[in-house]
VOMI-921484 format. One record per residue: residue number from 1; residue in three letters; x, y, z of N, C-alpha, C in turn. Coordinates in steps of 0.05 Angstrom, whole numbers. Layout:
+-----+------+--------+--------+--------+--------+---------+--------+--------+--------+--------+
:  nr : rest :  neast : nnorth :    nup : caeast : canorth :   caup :  ceast : cnorth :    cup :
+-----+------+--------+--------+--------+--------+---------+--------+--------+--------+--------+
: NUM :  ala :      X :      Y :      Z :      X :       Y :      Z :      X :      Y :      Z :
...
+-----+------+--------+--------+--------+--------+---------+--------+--------+--------+--------+
This chain:
+-----+------+--------+--------+--------+--------+---------+--------+--------+--------+--------+
:  nr : rest :  neast : nnorth :    nup : caeast : canorth :   caup :  ceast : cnorth :    cup :
+-----+------+--------+--------+--------+--------+---------+--------+--------+--------+--------+
:   1 :  met :   -947 :   -514 :    285 :   -928 :    -518 :    264 :   -936 :   -502 :    239 :
:   2 :  ile :   -918 :   -489 :    227 :   -923 :    -473 :    203 :   -926 :   -492 :    179 :
:   3 :  pro :   -948 :   -489 :    163 :   -952 :    -506 :    140 :   -929 :   -502 :    120 :
:   4 :  phe :   -919 :   -523 :    108 :   -897 :    -522 :     89 :   -908 :   -525 :     61 :
:   5 :  asn :   -903 :   -505 :     44 :   -912 :    -505 :     17 :   -887 :   -505 :     -1 :
:   6 :  pro :   -881 :   -528 :    -14 :   -856 :    -529 :    -30 :   -854 :   -508 :    -52 :
:   7 :  lys :   -877 :   -501 :    -64 :   -876 :    -481 :    -86 :   -869 :   -454 :    -74 :
:   8 :  gln :   -880 :   -447 :    -51 :   -874 :    -422 :    -38 :   -845 :   -421 :    -30 :
:   9 :  met :   -835 :   -443 :    -19 :   -807 :    -444 :    -10 :   -789 :   -440 :    -34 :
:  10 :  lys :   -795 :   -453 :    -56 :   -778 :    -451 :    -80 :   -779 :   -422 :    -91 :
:  11 :  arg :   -802 :   -409 :    -90 :   -804 :    -381 :    -99 :   -788 :   -363 :    -81 :
:  12 :  met :   -790 :   -367 :    -55 :   -775 :    -351 :    -36 :   -744 :   -354 :    -40 :
:  13 :  met :   -736 :   -379 :    -45 :   -708 :    -384 :    -49 :   -698 :   -370 :    -75 :
:  14 :  lys :   -715 :   -370 :    -96 :   -707 :    -357 :   -121 :   -706 :   -327 :   -117 :
:  15 :  gln :   -724 :   -316 :   -101 :   -722 :    -287 :    -95 :   -696 :   -279 :    -80 :
:  16 :  met :   -686 :   -298 :    -64 :   -661 :    -293 :    -50 :   -637 :   -299 :    -66 :
:  17 :  gly :   -641 :   -308 :    -91 :   -619 :    -314 :   -109 :   -609 :   -342 :   -106 :
:  18 :  ile :   -625 :   -359 :    -94 :   -617 :    -387 :    -89 :   -633 :   -405 :   -108 :
:  19 :  glu :   -619 :   -421 :   -123 :   -633 :    -440 :   -141 :   -627 :   -468 :   -133 :
:  20 :  leu :   -647 :   -485 :   -133 :   -644 :    -513 :   -126 :   -651 :   -530 :   -150 :
:  21 :  glu :   -634 :   -548 :   -157 :   -638 :    -566 :   -180 :   -633 :   -595 :   -172 :
:  22 :  glu :   -651 :   -613 :   -177 :   -647 :    -641 :   -172 :   -633 :   -653 :   -196 :
:  23 :  ile :   -613 :   -669 :   -192 :   -597 :    -681 :   -213 :   -603 :   -711 :   -212 :
:  24 :  glu :   -610 :   -722 :   -235 :   -615 :    -751 :   -237 :   -588 :   -765 :   -240 :
:  25 :  ala :   -577 :   -775 :   -219 :   -551 :    -788 :   -220 :   -554 :   -818 :   -216 :
:  26 :  glu :   -538 :   -833 :   -230 :   -538 :    -862 :   -228 :   -517 :   -871 :   -207 :
:  27 :  glu :   -495 :   -855 :   -206 :   -473 :    -862 :   -189 :   -455 :   -837 :   -184 :
:  28 :  val :   -446 :   -835 :   -159 :   -427 :    -813 :   -152 :   -404 :   -827 :   -138 :
:  29 :  ile :   -379 :   -820 :   -148 :   -355 :    -831 :   -136 :   -338 :   -808 :   -124 :
:  30 :  ile :   -332 :   -810 :    -99 :   -314 :    -791 :    -86 :   -287 :   -806 :    -82 :
:  31 :  lys :   -266 :   -796 :    -94 :   -240 :    -808 :    -92 :   -223 :   -794 :    -72 :
:  32 :  thr :   -213 :   -809 :    -53 :   -194 :    -798 :    -33 :   -167 :   -811 :    -40 :
:  33 :  lys :   -147 :   -805 :    -24 :   -120 :    -815 :    -29 :   -119 :   -846 :    -30 :
:  34 :  asn :   -134 :   -859 :    -11 :   -132 :    -888 :     -8 :   -157 :   -903 :    -14 :
:  35 :  glu :   -179 :   -890 :    -18 :   -204 :    -904 :    -23 :   -224 :   -888 :    -40 :
:  36 :  glu :   -245 :   -902 :    -47 :   -267 :    -889 :    -62 :   -293 :   -894 :    -47 :
:  37 :  leu :   -309 :   -873 :    -46 :   -336 :    -876 :    -34 :   -355 :   -876 :    -58 :
:  38 :  ile :   -369 :   -898 :    -62 :   -386 :    -902 :    -85 :   -415 :   -901 :    -76 :
:  39 :  phe :   -430 :   -881 :    -86 :   -458 :    -878 :    -81 :   -473 :   -888 :   -105 :
:  40 :  arg :   -490 :   -908 :   -103 :   -505 :    -919 :   -125 :   -534 :   -909 :   -122 :
:  41 :  asn :   -546 :   -899 :   -144 :   -573 :    -887 :   -144 :   -577 :   -867 :   -121 :
:  42 :  pro :   -559 :   -847 :   -120 :   -561 :    -827 :    -99 :   -582 :   -805 :   -105 :
:  43 :  ser :   -589 :   -790 :    -85 :   -605 :    -766 :    -88 :   -585 :   -743 :    -89 :
:  44 :  val :   -584 :   -728 :   -111 :   -564 :    -707 :   -114 :   -579 :   -680 :   -119 :
:  45 :  ser :   -573 :   -660 :   -104 :   -583 :    -633 :   -107 :   -561 :   -614 :   -113 :
:  46 :  lys :   -566 :   -596 :   -132 :   -546 :    -575 :   -138 :   -559 :   -548 :   -128 :
:  47 :  ile :   -544 :   -534 :   -111 :   -554 :    -509 :   -100 :   -535 :   -487 :   -110 :
:  48 :  ser :   -547 :   -468 :   -123 :   -532 :    -445 :   -134 :   -540 :   -420 :   -119 :
:  49 :  ala :   -521 :   -406 :   -108 :   -526 :    -381 :    -94 :   -502 :   -362 :    -96 :
:  50 :  lys :   -507 :   -338 :   -106 :   -486 :    -318 :   -108 :   -462 :   -328 :   -124 :
:  51 :  gly :   -467 :   -342 :   -145 :   -446 :    -351 :   -163 :   -430 :   -376 :   -153 :
:  52 :  ile :   -439 :   -387 :   -131 :   -426 :    -411 :   -120 :   -445 :   -434 :   -122 :
:  53 :  glu :   -434 :   -457 :   -133 :   -450 :    -481 :   -135 :   -441 :   -501 :   -114 :
:  54 :  thr :   -460 :   -513 :   -100 :   -454 :    -534 :    -81 :   -472 :   -557 :    -87 :
:  55 :  phe :   -462 :   -581 :    -81 :   -477 :    -605 :    -86 :   -482 :   -620 :    -60 :
:  56 :  gln :   -506 :   -631 :    -57 :   -513 :    -646 :    -34 :   -519 :   -675 :    -44 :
:  57 :  ile :   -505 :   -694 :    -32 :   -509 :    -722 :    -40 :   -519 :   -738 :    -16 :
:  58 :  ser :   -540 :   -753 :    -20 :   -549 :    -770 :      2 :   -556 :   -797 :    -10 :
:  59 :  gly :   -552 :   -817 :      7 :   -557 :    -845 :     -1 :   -537 :   -864 :     11 :
:  60 :  asn :   -540 :   -889 :      6 :   -522 :    -909 :     17 :   -497 :   -910 :     -1 :
:  61 :  tyr :   -475 :   -917 :     12 :   -450 :    -918 :     -4 :   -433 :   -942 :      6 :
:  62 :  glu :   -415 :   -949 :    -11 :   -395 :    -970 :     -3 :   -367 :   -958 :     -5 :
:  63 :  ile :   -350 :   -968 :     11 :   -322 :    -959 :     11 :   -305 :   -980 :     -4 :
:  64 :  val :   -290 :   -971 :    -24 :   -273 :    -988 :    -39 :   -245 :   -978 :    -35 :
:  65 :  glu :   -227 :   -996 :    -26 :   -199 :    -988 :    -22 :   -186 :   -986 :    -49 :
:  66 :  arg :   -171 :   -965 :    -53 :   -158 :    -961 :    -79 :   -129 :   -968 :    -76 :
:  67 :  ile :   -120 :   -985 :    -94 :    -92 :    -995 :    -93 :    -78 :   -985 :   -118 :
:  68 :  thr :    -55 :   -973 :   -115 :    -39 :    -963 :   -137 :    -17 :   -984 :   -142 :
:  69 :  ile :    -17 :   -994 :   -167 :      3 :   -1014 :   -174 :     24 :  -1000 :   -191 :
:  70 :  asn :     48 :  -1000 :   -182 :     71 :    -988 :   -195 :     81 :  -1005 :   -218 :
:  71 :  glu :     88 :   -994 :   -240 :     97 :   -1009 :   -264 :    123 :  -1024 :   -258 :
:  72 :  glu :    141 :  -1012 :   -242 :    166 :   -1025 :   -235 :    160 :  -1050 :   -219 :
:  73 :  asp :    139 :  -1049 :   -201 :    132 :   -1072 :   -185 :    122 :  -1095 :   -203 :
:  74 :  val :    107 :  -1087 :   -223 :     95 :   -1108 :   -242 :    119 :  -1121 :   -256 :
:  75 :  lys :    138 :  -1106 :   -265 :    161 :   -1117 :   -280 :    177 :  -1135 :   -262 :
:  76 :  leu :    181 :  -1127 :   -237 :    196 :   -1143 :   -218 :    183 :  -1170 :   -213 :
:  77 :  val :    156 :  -1169 :   -208 :    141 :   -1194 :   -203 :    142 :  -1211 :   -228 :
:  78 :  met :    140 :  -1199 :   -252 :    141 :   -1215 :   -277 :    168 :  -1230 :   -278 :
:  79 :  glu :    190 :  -1216 :   -273 :    216 :   -1227 :   -275 :    221 :  -1249 :   -254 :
:  80 :  gln :    214 :  -1243 :   -229 :    219 :   -1261 :   -207 :    202 :  -1286 :   -208 :
:  81 :  ala :    176 :  -1283 :   -217 :    158 :   -1306 :   -218 :    157 :  -1319 :   -245 :
:  82 :  gly :    168 :  -1306 :   -265 :    168 :   -1317 :   -292 :    140 :  -1319 :   -304 :
:  83 :  val :    124 :  -1297 :   -300 :     97 :   -1297 :   -309 :     93 :  -1273 :   -328 :
:  84 :  asp :     70 :  -1272 :   -342 :     65 :   -1250 :   -359 :     54 :  -1226 :   -343 :
:  85 :  glu :     51 :  -1204 :   -357 :     44 :   -1179 :   -343 :     16 :  -1181 :   -330 :
:  86 :  glu :     -3 :  -1193 :   -344 :    -30 :   -1196 :   -334 :    -31 :  -1212 :   -307 :
:  87 :  arg :    -17 :  -1234 :   -306 :    -16 :   -1250 :   -281 :     -2 :  -1235 :   -259 :
:  88 :  ala :     20 :  -1221 :   -266 :     35 :   -1206 :   -246 :     18 :  -1183 :   -234 :
:  89 :  arg :      4 :  -1169 :   -251 :    -13 :   -1147 :   -243 :    -36 :  -1157 :   -225 :
:  90 :  lys :    -48 :  -1179 :   -233 :    -70 :   -1191 :   -218 :    -61 :  -1199 :   -190 :
:  91 :  ala :    -38 :  -1212 :   -189 :    -27 :   -1221 :   -163 :    -21 :  -1197 :   -145 :
:  92 :  leu :    -10 :  -1176 :   -156 :     -4 :   -1152 :   -140 :    -30 :  -1139 :   -131 :
:  93 :  glu :    -51 :  -1138 :   -147 :    -76 :   -1127 :   -139 :    -88 :  -1143 :   -116 :
:  94 :  glu :    -87 :  -1169 :   -119 :    -98 :   -1187 :    -98 :    -82 :  -1184 :    -72 :
:  95 :  ala :    -56 :  -1179 :    -75 :    -39 :   -1176 :    -51 :    -38 :  -1146 :    -42 :
:  96 :  lys :    -55 :  -1129 :    -53 :    -57 :   -1101 :    -45 :    -30 :  -1087 :    -48 :
:  97 :  gly :    -15 :  -1094 :    -69 :     10 :   -1081 :    -75 :     35 :  -1093 :    -62 :
:  98 :  asp :     30 :  -1113 :    -45 :     53 :   -1126 :    -30 :     67 :  -1145 :    -49 :
:  99 :  ile :     92 :  -1138 :    -56 :    107 :   -1153 :    -75 :    113 :  -1182 :    -65 :
: 100 :  ala :    122 :  -1184 :    -41 :    129 :   -1210 :    -29 :    104 :  -1228 :    -29 :
: 101 :  glu :     81 :  -1218 :    -21 :     57 :   -1234 :    -20 :     48 :  -1242 :    -48 :
: 102 :  ala :     52 :  -1224 :    -67 :     45 :   -1230 :    -95 :     62 :  -1253 :   -106 :
: 103 :  leu :     88 :  -1252 :   -100 :    107 :   -1274 :   -108 :    100 :  -1300 :    -96 :
: 104 :  ile :     94 :  -1300 :    -70 :     87 :   -1325 :    -56 :     61 :  -1336 :    -69 :
: 105 :  lys :     42 :  -1319 :    -74 :     17 :   -1328 :    -86 :     21 :  -1341 :   -113 :
: 106 :  leu :     39 :  -1329 :   -129 :     45 :   -1341 :   -155 :     60 :  -1366 :   -154 :
: 107 :  gln :     77 :  -1370 :   -134 :     92 :   -1395 :   -130 :     73 :  -1418 :   -122 :
: 108 :  glu :     52 :  -1411 :   -108 :     33 :   -1431 :    -98 :     14 :  -1441 :   -120 :
: 109 :  glu :     13 :  -1426 :   -142 :     -5 :   -1435 :   -164 :      6 :  -1459 :   -179 :
+-----+------+--------+--------+--------+--------+---------+--------+--------+--------+--------+
């Protein structure tokens, strides 16, 4: 096995025009259409080569489903259930945007 010397490796990478930088990150969030991947205390490296920057993220993550609440839906639930905006929005969030489920939930309270 060839001995690995981190300083030599870094020097060789720099000679090839590749720079590696460690970034002290507390949290990284990747947002997709329907969810968010949240990395807490990740290891993040920035690699620059030939004018292009790439990032490498490693660590444990959690998946959080993202729910978009439409303002018209909030108004409809407010009117139908006779509640304020805060309660209507909370019910819709808990029902993952399902208007009927939000209304039923509010009627049960």
